[in-house]
C-alpha positions in Angstrom: 0.0 -0.1 0.0 1.5 3.3 -1.1 0.4 6.4 0.8 1.0 9.6 -1.1 1.5 13.2 0.2 0.2 15.0 -2.7 1.3 18.7 -3.4 -1.3 21.3 -3.8 -0.6 21.4 -7.5 -2.0 17.9 -7.9 -5.2 18.4 -5.7 -8.3 19.0 -7.9 -10.9 20.8 -5.9 -14.6 20.0 -6.4 -17.0 22.8 -5.6 -15.7 26.3 -5.2 -14.8 26.7 -1.5 -13.6 29.5 0.7 -9.8 29.5 0.9 -8.5 30.7 4.3 -5.1 32.4 4.2 -3.1 32.6 7.5 -0.8 35.7 7.3 2.4 35.7 9.0 6.2 35.7 8.2 5.7 33.3 5.3 4.1 33.0 1.9 2.5 29.6 1.5 0.5 30.6 -1.7 3.4 30.7 -4.0 3.5 27.7 -6.3 6.7 25.8 -7.1 8.7 26.3 -10.2 10.9 23.2 -9.2 10.9 20.1 -11.4 12.6 17.0 -10.2 13.0 13.4 -11.3 10.4 11.1 -9.7 11.9 9.2 -6.8 11.1 6.0 -4.8 9.0 6.4 -1.6 10.8 6.6 1.7 11.4 3.5 3.8 11.3 5.3 7.0 8.5 4.5 9.3 5.8 7.0 9.9 6.1 8.7 13.3 4.0 7.8 16.4 4.1 9.8 19.6 5.1 6.7 21.8 8.2 5.9 19.4 9.1 9.7 19.3 8.9 9.9 23.1 11.1 6.8 23.4 13.6 8.0 20.8 13.9 11.4 22.4 14.7 10.0 25.8 17.4 7.8 24.3 18.9 10.8 22.5 18.8 12.8 25.8 20.5 9.7 27.4 23.2 9.8 24.7 23.8 13.4 25.1 24.4 13.0 28.9 26.7 10.1 28.3 28.8 12.2 26.0 29.0 14.8 28.6 30.0 12.3 31.2 32.7 10.8 29.0 34.3 14.1 28.4 34.4 14.9 32.0 35.6 11.5 33.3 38.3 11.0 30.6 39.5 14.5 29.8 38.2 16.7 32.6 36.3 19.0 30.2 32.7 19.7 29.5 31.4 18.5 26.1 32.2 21.1 23.6 29.1 23.4 23.1 27.0 22.5 20.0 29.4 19.6 19.2 26.7 16.9 19.8 24.3 18.6 17.4 27.0 19.1 14.9 27.9 15.4 15.2 24.3 14.3 14.5 24.4 16.5 11.3 27.9 15.2 10.2 26.9 11.6 10.8 23.7 11.9 8.8 25.5 13.1 5.7 27.0 9.6 5.3 24.7 7.4 7.5 22.7 4.8 5.7 21.0 3.5 8.8 17.2 3.1 9.4 16.7 5.8 12.2 16.0 9.4 11.1 17.9 11.0 14.0 20.3 8.5 15.6 23.3 7.6 13.4 23.5 3.8 13.0 25.4 2.8 9.9 28.4 5.0 9.3 31.6 4.2 7.3 33.8 5.2 10.2 33.2 4.9 13.9 35.2 8.0 14.9 33.7 11.1 13.8 36.3 13.6 12.6 34.0 16.5 13.6 33.5 15.4 17.2 37.2 14.4 17.4 38.4 17.8 16.3 35.9 19.7 18.6 36.9 17.7 21.7 40.7 18.0 20.8 40.3 21.8 20.4 39.0 22.0 24.0 41.9 20.0 25.5 43.3 21.1 28.0 41.3 24.2 28.0 38.5 25.8 26.0 40.0 29.1 24.8 37.9 32.2 24.1 38.7 35.7 23.0 39.3 37.7 26.2 37.6 41.0 26.6 40.3 42.8 28.8 44.0 42.6 29.4 43.5 41.0 32.8 41.4 38.3 31.2 44.1 37.6 28.6 46.7 37.2 31.3 44.4 34.8 33.4 43.7 32.7 30.4 47.3 32.3 29.6 48.2 31.3 33.1 45.3 28.8 33.3 46.3 27.3 29.9 49.9 26.9 30.9 48.9 25.2 34.2 46.4 22.9 32.5 48.8 21.8 29.8 51.5 21.1 32.5 49.2 19.1 34.7 47.8 17.1 31.8 51.2 16.0 30.5 52.4 15.1 33.9 49.4 12.9 34.7 49.5 10.8 31.4 51.7 8.1 29.9 53.4 9.8 27.0 56.7 10.1 25.1 59.5 11.4 27.2 60.3 14.0 24.4 56.7 15.3 24.5 56.8 15.6 28.3 60.0 17.5 28.2 58.8 20.0 25.4 55.4 20.6 27.2 57.0 21.1 30.7 59.8 23.4 29.5 57.4 25.6 27.5 54.7 25.8 30.3 57.3 26.5 33.0 59.0 29.2 30.8 55.6 30.9 30.4 54.6 30.8 34.0 58.0 32.2 34.9 57.5 35.0 32.3 54.2 35.8 33.9 55.6 36.2 37.3 58.5 38.4 36.2 56.7 40.5 33.5 55.0 43.8 34.6 53.0 46.0 32.2 52.5 43.6 29.4 49.8 44.4 26.9 46.8 42.6 25.7 48.6 41.7 22.5 51.6 40.4 24.4 49.5 37.9 26.3 47.7 36.8 23.3 50.9 36.3 21.2 52.4 34.3 24.0 49.4 32.1 24.3 49.4 31.5 20.6 53.1 30.6 20.7 52.6 28.3 23.7 49.6 26.5 22.1 51.5 26.0 18.9 54.5 24.4 20.9 52.4 22.2 23.1 49.2 21.2 21.3 50.8 18.7 18.9 52.3 16.8 21.9 49.1 17.0 23.9 47.1 15.8 20.9 49.3 12.8 20.5 49.0 12.1 24.3 45.2 12.1 24.4 44.5 10.8 20.9 43.5 7.2 21.9 41.4 8.6 24.6 39.4 11.0 22.5 38.9 8.4 19.8 37.5 6.2 22.5 35.0 8.8 23.4 33.8 9.2 19.8 33.6 5.4 19.3 31.7 4.9 22.5 29.1 7.5 21.6 28.7 6.0 18.1 28.2 2.5 19.4 25.7 3.6 21.8 23.8 5.4 19.1 23.8 2.1 17.0 22.4 0.3 20.1 19.7 2.9 20.7 18.7 3.0 17.0 18.3 -0.8 17.2 16.0 -0.5 20.3 13.9 2.2 18.6 13.5 0.0 15.6 12.4 -3.0 17.7 9.9 -1.0 19.6 8.5 0.4 16.5 8.2 -3.1 14.9 6.3 -4.2 18.0 3.9 -1.3 17.7 3.2 -2.0 14.0 2.8 -5.7 14.6 0.3 -5.0 17.4 -1.7 -2.9 14.9 -1.5 -5.6 12.3 0.7 -3.5 10.0 3.4 -5.3 8.0 6.6 -3.5 7.4 7.0 -3.5 3.5 10.3 -4.5 1.9 11.4 -1.4 -0.2 10.8 -1.7 -4.0 13.7 -1.5 -6.5 14.8 2.0 -7.3 13.0 3.6 -10.2 14.9 3.2 -13.4 12.7 5.3 -15.7 13.3 8.9 -15.1 10.1 10.9 -15.1 10.1 14.6 -14.7 7.5 15.8 -12.3 6.7 19.0 -10.1 8.4 18.6 -6.8 6.2 16.9 -4.3 6.4 16.0 -0.5 8.0 12.8 0.6 5.9 9.7 0.3 6.1 6.5 2.6 6.1 2.8 1.6 4.9 1.7 5.1 1.2 2.6 6.1 0.7 5.0 9.0 -0.1 3.5 12.5 -3.1 4.5 14.4 -2.3 7.5 16.5 -3.3 8.4 20.0 -5.2 11.5 21.0 -3.2 14.5 22.0 -4.0 17.1 24.7 -3.7 20.7 23.8 -4.6 24.0 25.3 -4.4 27.6 24.0 -3.2 30.2 26.4 -3.3 33.7 24.8 -0.8 33.6 21.8 0.7 30.3 22.7 -0.6 26.7 22.5 0.6 23.8 24.8 0.6 20.3 23.1 0.9 17.4 25.6 1.3 13.6 25.3 2.1 11.3 28.2 3.1 14.2 30.4 5.5 15.6 27.9 4.3 19.3 27.3 5.6 21.2 24.2 5.0 24.8 23.3 4.2 26.5 20.0 3.1 30.1 19.2 -0.6 29.8 18.1 0.0 31.6 14.8 2.7 29.0 13.8 0.2 26.2 14.8 -2.2 27.7 12.3 0.6 27.8 9.7 1.2 24.0 10.3 -2.5 23.4 9.8 -2.4 25.2 6.5 0.7 23.3 5.4 -0.9 20.0 6.6 -4.0 20.7 4.4 -1.8 21.4 1.4 0.4 18.3 1.8 -1.4 15.5 3.7 -4.2 14.7 1.4 -5.2 11.3 2.9 -6.1 12.8 6.3 -8.9 15.1 5.2 -10.7 15.0 8.5 -7.5 16.1 10.3 -7.7 13.2 12.8 -3.9 12.8 13.1 -3.0 16.4 12.9 -2.2 17.2 16.5 -0.5 13.9 17.1 1.8 14.8 14.1 2.3 18.3 15.3 3.5 16.8 18.7 5.9 14.5 16.9 7.3 17.3 14.9 7.8 19.5 18.0 9.2 16.7 20.0 11.8 15.9 17.2 13.1 19.4 16.9 13.1 19.9 20.6 15.2 16.8 21.1 17.5 17.7 18.1 18.2 21.3 18.9 18.1 20.9 22.8 18.6 24.5 23.9 20.4 25.6 20.8 18.7 27.6 18.0 21.8 27.8 15.9 20.8 25.1 13.2 17.4 26.7 12.6 18.2 30.4 11.9 16.6 31.8 8.7 16.9 34.8 6.7 14.6 37.9 7.2 11.2 37.8 5.4 12.0 41.0 3.3 15.0 39.2 1.8 12.9 36.1 1.0 10.3 38.3 -0.7 13.1 40.0 -2.7 14.6 36.5 -3.7 11.2 35.5 -5.0 10.5 38.8 -6.7 13.7 39.2 -8.5 15.2 35.8 -8.8 12.2 33.5 -9.0 13.1 31.6 -5.8 10.2 29.3 -4.6 12.1 26.7 -2.7 14.3 26.6 0.5 17.0 23.9 0.6 17.5 24.1 4.4 14.2 24.7 6.4 11.6 23.0 8.5 7.8 23.2 8.7 8.4 25.7 11.7 10.6 28.2 10.0 9.9 27.8 6.2 8.7 30.8 4.1 7.6 28.8 1.1 5.5 25.7 1.2 8.1 23.7 -0.7 11.4 23.1 1.0 13.9 20.4 2.1 14.5 19.6 5.8 16.4 17.3 8.1 13.5 14.9 9.0 11.5 13.7 6.1 9.5 11.4 8.4 8.0 14.0 10.8 8.1 16.9 8.2 6.5 15.3 5.1 2.9 15.9 6.3 3.7 19.6 6.4 5.4 19.8 2.9 9.0 18.6 3.3 10.7 17.3 0.1 13.2 15.4 2.2 16.9 16.0 2.3 18.4 18.3 -0.3 21.1 15.7 -0.9 18.4 13.3 -2.2 16.6 15.9 -4.3 17.3 15.3 -8.0 16.3 18.7 -9.4 16.1 19.4 -13.0 15.0 23.1 -13.0 14.0 25.8 -10.6 15.2 28.5 -8.4 16.4 27.7 -4.8 17.8 29.6 -1.8 20.5 27.7 0.2 21.0 28.6 3.8 22.8 25.8 5.6 23.3 25.6 9.3 26.7 27.2 10.3 29.7 25.3 11.4 28.5 22.1 9.7 31.3 21.7 7.2 30.6 18.2 6.1 27.0 19.1 5.2 27.9 22.2 3.4 30.6 20.5 1.3 28.2 17.6 0.4 25.6 20.2 -0.6 27.9 22.2 -2.8 29.1 19.1 -4.5 25.5 18.0 -5.0 24.5 21.4 -6.5 27.6 21.3 -8.8 26.4 17.9 -10.0 22.9 19.1 -10.7 24.0 22.2 -12.5 26.3 20.1 -14.7 23.6 17.6 -15.6 20.7 20.0 -16.4 20.3 22.1 -19.5 17.1 23.7 -18.1 17.0 26.9 -15.9 18.6 26.0 -12.6 19.7 28.4 -10.0 21.0 28.3 -6.4 21.5 31.4 -4.2 23.8 30.4 -1.4 24.1 32.1 2.0 27.3 31.3 4.0 28.5 32.8 7.3 31.8 34.5 7.5 33.2 31.6 9.4 32.7 29.2 6.5 36.0 30.3 4.8 36.9 26.8 3.9 34.4 27.0 1.0 35.3 30.4 -0.4 38.0 28.9 -2.7 35.6 26.2 -3.9 32.9 28.7 -4.7 35.6 31.1 -6.3 36.7 28.4 -8.8 33.1 27.1 -9.6 32.2 27.3 -13.3 28.7 28.1 -12.2 29.5 31.1 -10.0 27.8 34.2 -11.6 27.9 36.8 -8.8 28.7 37.3 -5.1 28.2 39.9 -2.5 29.2 40.3 1.2 26.7 41.7 3.8 28.8 43.2 6.6 28.6 42.0 10.2 26.1 43.8 12.5 24.4 45.5 9.4 21.8 42.7 8.9 19.6 40.4 11.0 18.6 36.7 10.9 15.5 35.2 12.4 15.8 33.4 15.6 16.0 29.6 15.4 13.1 29.3 17.8 10.9 31.9 16.0 7.9 29.6 16.5 8.0 29.7 20.2 9.8 32.9 21.3 8.1 36.3 21.7 7.9 38.3 18.6 10.2 41.0 20.0 13.0 38.4 20.2 12.7 37.1 16.7 15.2 39.3 14.9 18.7 38.7 15.9 21.6 41.0 14.7 24.3 39.0 12.9 27.7 39.1 14.6 29.4 37.9 11.4 29.4 38.9 7.7 27.3 36.8 5.2 28.6 35.8 1.9 25.9 35.5 -0.9 26.8 33.6 -4.1 24.7 33.0 -7.2 25.4 29.5 -8.7 23.6 29.1 -12.0 23.8 27.2 -15.3 23.5 29.1 -18.5 19.7 28.8 -18.8 19.3 29.7 -15.1 21.6 32.9 -15.6 19.5 34.0 -18.6 16.2 33.6 -16.6 17.3 34.9 -13.3 20.4 37.0 -13.9 21.8 38.8 -10.9 21.9 42.3 -12.4 23.2 45.3 -10.6 19.6 46.6 -10.0 18.3 43.4 -8.6 21.3 42.8 -6.3 21.1 46.4 -5.0 17.4 45.7 -4.3 18.2 42.6 -2.3 20.9 44.5 -0.3 18.4 47.1 0.5 16.0 44.4 2.0 18.9 43.1 4.2 18.9 46.5 6.0 17.8 46.4 9.7 14.3 47.6 10.2 12.9 46.4 6.8 11.0 43.6 8.6 9.4 46.2 10.9 8.4 48.3 7.9 6.8 45.1 6.4 4.9 44.4 9.5 3.6 47.9 9.8 2.5 47.9 6.1 0.7 44.5 6.7 -1.2 46.0 9.6 -2.3 48.9 7.6 -3.4 46.9 4.5 -3.8 43.2 5.5 -4.2 40.7 2.6 -7.7 39.8 1.9 -9.0 36.2 2.2 -9.8 35.1 -1.4 -13.1 33.4 -2.1 
């Protein structure tokens, strides 16, 4: 049995009916201009609140285990955001059956997790604000490096080099009076350059052990989730279907949401309660929060994309699963879910024909067609799955990947390069990269498909908060502390259709200016969009 999530373009309406439009920081009425090759349905199981609750508890347990391993073995806290980045990095190459927990990766040791842990040993360094802070950090680093090398089994030469350099630094600190901020920073950089290779060699086996342990626990937890899900399906008389062979005939179709090969299980009722501008959604004691306006947005997306549940019987259950998944994945970090301001998205559509976001979610998307991290929970709300699995032939896309996820960004750039090489139809990708993603500047500079680039200076533009769907409206716009690189990657047909002319690019830059979103909100209040009949 094949259950389809049909896009709005495929739905044939009977009698003329009233169409309700929910206004907000999105434009869900824009149809797609993206054509893809038809694909096989997903083999992922459709979500169920009991399974999602169980999976989330195991992920929280794994996150805590990672923290305890870092503390017990290396006397450090788990590097901030490193667990989330590990999940993203692993999923680039993971071929396992779980949508969140990595379970079948080529290597046990994650290079991303390894480097982030190693970078915090013996001490996590930060940019000091004052000269006294710079002096203190140098002193603490020297003591920590000395203590580490003395407490571990290591090569005699390594012990000698680290001890000599740290003792020399500590002696310099005791004798030196009136050193400047720059002096302390230069001394710290020199000390780290001398000691870090020896420290890294000393702790290499231990850090690899942490990475390997976390991965093996993830594999075990993914197996437990699969077993529990199989039991639930069997109890409901649902047979897990063996995936069909991949489609050999390439049919061009308008992009459509992910489809599933396994039928949906019956879902339990979900408690929910509206409280002013927010709604609480609860299952089995686990209460999740969403701004009511965004819940209405999800309802509109659901009506567009989930055609088999016309009566909306499973809507709230699937909303709970969606909120639970992103709550577990993001934890308290909004970093992976930030999005560009609404005026910029309006400008991208107006001047460059953009109708599709390559990195979004049902909670932060602007268009109703987008790719996201979790096809199983997001498909009901319009997700086209992972951008790495989207075989696009034509269309105009905006690409705003999560920051500091180099493996994902590299895989995405390679995938876009392949798509642009293969298609003769109009194809365009407008890529947004944070200033820190310097590793990809050279790759973009040498791309045969690069048509234009601009840089938006730091602190002169905003991004939208990663938790825009649950924070107060006043906190949604966050000033960007780094500059943003915008690059147009287009094939010849795409360049002819959506050329980044000086006039269009200037208009885009204007919409990046702080305050443009407030102007948009004010205009919307003065002249709200009517609900068409």
